[in-house]
C-alpha positions as CSV (number, residue, x, y, z in Angstrom):
1,X,-8.1,38.7,189.7
2,X,-11.2,38.2,188.9
3,X,-10.2,38.8,184.6
4,X,-8.3,35.8,184.4
5,X,-8.9,33.8,181.9
6,X,-11.5,36.0,180.0
7,X,-10.7,38.1,176.9
8,X,-9.2,41.4,176.2
9,X,-12.2,42.8,173.8
10,X,-9.4,44.4,171.7
11,X,-6.6,41.7,171.1
12,X,-8.7,38.8,172.1
13,X,-5.7,37.5,174.1
14,X,-6.6,36.0,177.4
15,X,-5.6,37.8,180.7
16,X,-3.4,36.7,183.4
17,X,-2.3,37.6,186.6
18,X,0.2,40.2,185.2
19,X,-2.2,41.9,183.4
20,X,-3.2,45.5,184.1
21,X,-6.6,45.4,183.1
22,X,-8.9,48.3,182.6
23,X,-12.9,48.0,181.9
24,X,-15.1,50.4,180.0
25,X,-17.4,52.2,182.4
26,X,-20.4,52.0,179.9
27,X,-20.3,48.5,179.0
28,X,-17.7,46.5,181.5
29,X,-15.7,45.1,178.5
30,X,-12.4,44.5,180.1
31,X,-9.1,45.7,178.0
32,X,-5.5,45.4,178.3
33,X,-4.6,48.6,179.4
34,X,-1.9,49.2,176.6
35,X,-4.8,47.9,173.9
36,X,-7.2,50.1,175.5
37,X,-4.8,53.2,175.3
38,X,-3.5,52.6,171.8
39,X,-7.2,52.0,170.9
40,X,-8.2,55.6,172.0
41,X,-11.8,54.2,173.2
42,X,-13.7,50.9,174.1
43,X,-13.2,48.0,171.3
44,X,-17.1,48.0,171.6
45,X,-17.9,51.5,171.1
46,X,-19.8,50.9,168.1
47,X,-22.0,48.8,170.0
48,X,-22.7,51.2,173.0
49,X,-25.7,53.2,171.2
50,X,-27.5,49.8,170.9
51,X,-27.7,49.2,174.9
52,X,-24.5,46.4,174.6
53,X,-23.3,44.8,178.2
54,X,-20.1,43.0,178.4
55,X,-20.8,39.0,179.6
56,X,-18.3,36.7,181.0
57,X,-17.0,33.9,178.6
58,X,-18.8,31.6,180.6
59,X,-21.7,31.8,178.5
60,X,-19.6,29.7,176.1
61,X,-17.8,27.7,178.1
62,X,-21.0,26.3,179.4
63,X,-22.1,25.6,176.0
64,X,-18.9,23.6,175.1
65,X,-19.1,21.5,178.4
66,X,-22.8,20.3,177.1
67,X,-21.0,19.0,174.4
68,X,-23.1,21.0,171.8
69,X,-23.0,19.3,168.5
70,X,-24.4,22.5,166.5
71,X,-23.8,25.9,167.4
72,X,-24.5,29.6,166.0
73,X,-21.5,31.9,165.9
74,X,-22.9,35.4,166.4
75,X,-22.3,37.6,163.3
76,X,-21.2,40.7,165.6
77,X,-19.0,39.7,168.3
78,X,-18.4,35.9,167.2
79,X,-19.9,34.3,169.9
80,X,-21.3,30.7,170.3
81,X,-25.0,30.4,171.0
82,X,-26.8,27.4,171.2
83,X,-29.2,26.9,168.2
84,X,-32.5,27.8,170.0
85,X,-31.4,31.1,170.5
86,X,-32.5,34.0,168.4
87,X,-30.5,36.4,169.8
88,X,-27.0,36.6,170.9
89,X,-26.4,36.3,174.7
90,X,-23.3,38.2,174.9
91,X,-24.1,41.4,172.6
92,X,-27.7,40.8,171.9
93,X,-27.5,40.5,168.1
94,X,-29.7,38.8,165.7
95,X,-28.9,35.1,165.1
96,X,-29.3,33.9,161.5
97,X,-29.6,30.7,160.2
98,X,-26.4,31.0,158.0
99,X,-24.4,31.5,161.1
100,X,-25.3,27.6,161.9
101,X,-21.9,25.6,161.9
102,X,-21.0,22.3,163.2
103,X,-18.6,21.8,165.8
104,X,-16.2,19.9,163.5
105,X,-16.2,23.6,161.2
106,X,-18.3,23.1,158.4
107,X,-18.2,27.2,157.8
108,X,-14.9,28.1,155.9
109,X,-13.0,31.1,155.2
110,X,-13.1,30.7,151.5
111,X,-9.3,29.8,150.9
112,X,-8.3,25.9,151.5
113,X,-4.7,26.8,152.6
114,X,-6.3,28.9,155.2
115,X,-9.0,26.3,156.4
116,X,-6.9,23.2,156.0
117,X,-3.0,24.3,156.9
118,X,-3.8,28.1,159.1
119,X,-6.9,26.4,160.1
120,X,-8.2,29.9,160.9
121,X,-11.9,30.6,162.0
122,X,-14.1,32.3,159.1
123,X,-15.7,34.3,162.0
124,X,-12.8,35.7,163.7
125,X,-12.8,39.5,164.4
126,X,-10.7,41.4,162.0
127,X,-11.9,44.7,163.5
128,X,-16.0,45.1,163.1
129,X,-15.7,42.6,160.0
130,X,-15.4,39.0,160.0
131,X,-12.1,36.8,158.5
132,X,-14.1,35.5,155.7
133,X,-15.4,38.9,154.8
134,X,-12.0,40.1,154.6
135,X,-10.8,36.7,152.3
136,X,-13.6,37.5,150.2
137,X,-12.8,41.3,149.7
138,X,-9.2,41.2,149.4
139,X,-9.4,37.5,147.2
140,X,-5.7,37.7,145.8
141,X,-2.5,37.5,148.2
142,X,-4.2,36.1,150.7
143,X,-1.3,34.6,152.6
144,X,0.7,37.9,152.8
145,X,-2.6,40.3,153.9
146,X,-4.8,37.9,156.0
147,X,-1.9,37.4,158.6
148,X,-0.8,40.6,158.4
149,X,-4.2,42.2,158.9
150,X,-4.8,39.7,162.0
151,X,-1.5,41.2,163.4
152,X,-2.7,44.8,163.0
153,X,-6.1,44.1,164.5
154,X,-4.8,42.1,167.5
155,X,-1.4,44.1,168.3
156,X,-2.4,47.7,167.1
157,X,0.4,47.3,164.2
158,X,0.5,49.8,161.5
159,X,4.3,49.6,160.3
160,X,4.7,47.0,157.3
161,X,6.8,47.0,154.1
162,X,5.2,47.2,150.7
163,X,7.7,47.7,147.9
164,X,5.3,48.3,145.3
165,X,4.1,51.1,147.2
166,X,7.6,52.3,147.4
167,X,8.2,52.2,143.6
168,X,4.7,53.9,142.1
169,X,2.3,54.0,144.9
170,X,-0.4,55.8,142.2
171,X,-0.7,51.8,141.0
172,X,-0.6,50.1,144.0
173,X,-3.6,51.9,145.2
174,X,-5.5,51.6,141.9
175,X,-4.7,48.4,141.4
176,X,-6.2,47.4,144.6
177,X,-9.5,50.0,144.2
178,X,-8.5,53.1,146.4
179,X,-9.0,55.6,144.0
180,X,-9.1,58.4,146.4
181,X,-5.1,57.5,147.5
182,X,-4.3,56.8,144.0
183,X,-5.2,60.1,142.6
184,X,-3.6,62.0,146.1
185,X,-0.5,59.8,145.4
186,X,-0.3,60.8,141.5
187,X,-1.0,64.4,142.2
188,X,2.0,64.7,144.6
189,X,4.1,62.7,142.6
190,X,3.6,65.1,139.6
191,X,4.1,68.3,141.4
192,X,7.5,67.1,142.6
193,X,8.7,66.1,139.3
194,X,7.8,69.3,137.8
195,X,11.2,70.6,138.8
196,X,13.2,68.0,137.0
197,X,10.6,68.4,133.9
198,X,11.1,71.9,133.4
199,X,15.3,71.1,133.5
200,X,14.8,68.6,130.8
201,X,12.6,70.6,128.7
202,X,15.3,73.3,128.7
203,X,18.2,71.2,128.3
204,X,16.4,69.2,125.6
205,X,16.2,72.7,124.1
206,X,19.8,73.3,124.0
207,X,20.9,70.1,122.5
208,X,18.3,70.2,119.8
209,X,19.6,73.7,118.6
210,X,16.9,76.2,120.4
211,X,14.0,73.9,119.6
212,X,12.3,73.9,122.9
213,X,8.9,73.4,124.8
214,X,9.4,77.4,125.8
215,X,10.2,80.4,124.5
216,X,13.7,81.5,124.2
217,X,13.3,84.3,127.4
218,X,11.9,81.5,129.8
219,X,15.0,79.5,128.7
220,X,17.2,82.1,129.5
221,X,15.9,83.0,132.4
222,X,15.9,79.1,133.4
223,X,19.5,78.8,132.4
224,X,20.6,82.0,134.4
225,X,19.1,80.5,137.7
226,X,20.2,77.2,137.1
227,X,21.5,77.1,140.8
228,X,18.0,77.5,142.4
229,X,16.3,75.3,139.7
230,X,18.8,72.4,140.7
231,X,18.3,73.1,144.4
232,X,14.5,73.1,144.0
233,X,15.3,69.6,142.1
234,X,17.3,68.5,144.8
235,X,14.4,69.4,147.3
236,X,11.4,67.9,145.4
237,X,13.2,64.4,144.7
238,X,14.0,64.4,148.6
239,X,10.3,64.9,149.1
240,X,9.4,62.1,146.6
241,X,11.4,59.7,148.4
242,X,9.9,60.6,151.8
243,X,6.6,60.2,150.3
244,X,7.4,57.2,148.6
245,X,9.0,56.0,151.9
246,X,5.8,56.8,154.2
247,X,3.6,54.9,151.7
248,X,5.9,51.9,151.9
249,X,5.5,51.8,155.7
250,X,2.1,52.9,156.0
251,X,0.7,51.4,152.3
252,X,-0.7,48.1,154.0
253,X,-2.2,49.7,157.0
254,X,-4.3,52.2,154.4
255,X,-5.5,49.0,152.3
256,X,-6.8,47.6,155.9
257,X,-8.7,50.4,156.8
258,X,-9.7,50.8,153.3
259,X,-11.2,46.9,153.6
260,X,-12.6,47.7,156.9
261,X,-14.9,50.6,155.8
262,X,-15.8,49.2,152.2
263,X,-17.1,45.9,154.1
264,X,-19.2,47.4,156.2
265,X,-20.4,49.7,154.1
266,X,-21.4,46.7,151.4
267,X,-22.9,44.7,154.4
268,X,-24.9,47.7,155.5
269,X,-26.2,48.4,151.7
270,X,-26.2,45.0,150.5
271,X,-27.4,42.9,153.2
272,X,-27.9,39.4,151.9
273,X,-26.1,39.9,148.7
274,X,-23.3,41.1,150.6
275,X,-20.8,38.4,149.6
276,X,-21.1,39.0,146.0
277,X,-20.8,42.1,146.3
278,X,-17.5,42.3,148.1
279,X,-16.0,39.8,145.6
280,X,-16.6,42.4,142.4
281,X,-16.1,45.3,145.0
282,X,-12.5,43.9,146.3
283,X,-9.9,42.2,144.7
284,X,-7.4,43.5,141.8
285,X,-7.9,45.5,138.7
286,X,-5.2,45.7,136.4
287,X,-6.8,48.2,134.0
288,X,-6.7,50.4,136.9
289,X,-3.3,50.4,136.7
290,X,-3.0,51.8,133.1
291,X,-5.9,53.8,133.7
292,X,-3.7,55.9,136.6
293,X,-0.3,55.6,134.3
294,X,-2.5,57.5,131.7
295,X,-3.8,59.7,134.1
296,X,-0.6,60.6,135.9
297,X,0.9,61.7,131.7
298,X,-2.2,63.7,131.5
299,X,-1.5,65.6,134.6
300,X,2.2,66.1,133.5
301,X,1.4,67.5,130.5
302,X,-1.3,70.3,131.7
303,X,1.2,70.8,134.6
304,X,4.0,71.7,131.9
305,X,1.9,74.0,130.0
306,X,0.4,75.5,132.9
307,X,4.0,76.2,134.0
308,X,5.1,77.6,130.7
309,X,2.3,80.0,130.5
310,X,3.1,81.2,134.2
311,X,6.5,81.6,133.3
312,X,6.1,83.1,129.9
313,X,3.5,85.6,131.5
314,X,5.6,86.9,134.7
315,X,9.4,86.9,132.7
């Protein structure tokens, strides 16, 4: 097979005689059939508009065989290039001086453990961004996230386990600056808790000698339909558990996709200042956790008052 020794454009693993290889009809990039089907398209699809054409890894091998002491890693595809090249020989991307590195590995990921113990390539592709860019964005808990993100890219893995996402998903997403997911899960949590909240206020009113947030007519109507309310509470509790379980399984993958999108956006807008912007835009922000709790409390109060108004209007 002509692709033995070449690597899959998606997972980066070398092909063997037993592999089923498919080739992109537009750029010629080879893929494992499973990788191509899982991705749904060519791994280099974003480069097609620029005229990208796949080339054999023999270009990189020639540079290594020539005992070149210094090479330049392409910022786009990661291929090695001679220091005299102005553009990548594989994908045609412009090569900048900052990509120059020694054969011994002067470039780092920014994390001593990843560099010295795991010996990771800082320019490894993680889905359109480099590993060192992911390290700069994630910043905390790298020993958990980086190996997992590498598997997600190489193997198409989406399911993992995130305990915090099960206990309190809005807090996890807000802490990692994913506000759209934080607000969405906060709204779902508040809505699914409303039947239990109504039941609590009615019960509290009875225990306090009739002093309740709701009027007596509403309290009587709720008590008369207590069986229906109990059923609704159970249904909402199950739905809330399912929502938390899904966030637990897919929360890390959601963060992985958020990281890829954020890094690409920052690189496109910040240019040479991108590393500094990545540090400021990524990492965790505990103050966001407190803020989302306050927002959820406000949502609960507003929803309760809205339910009170609707019940009194129709009963």
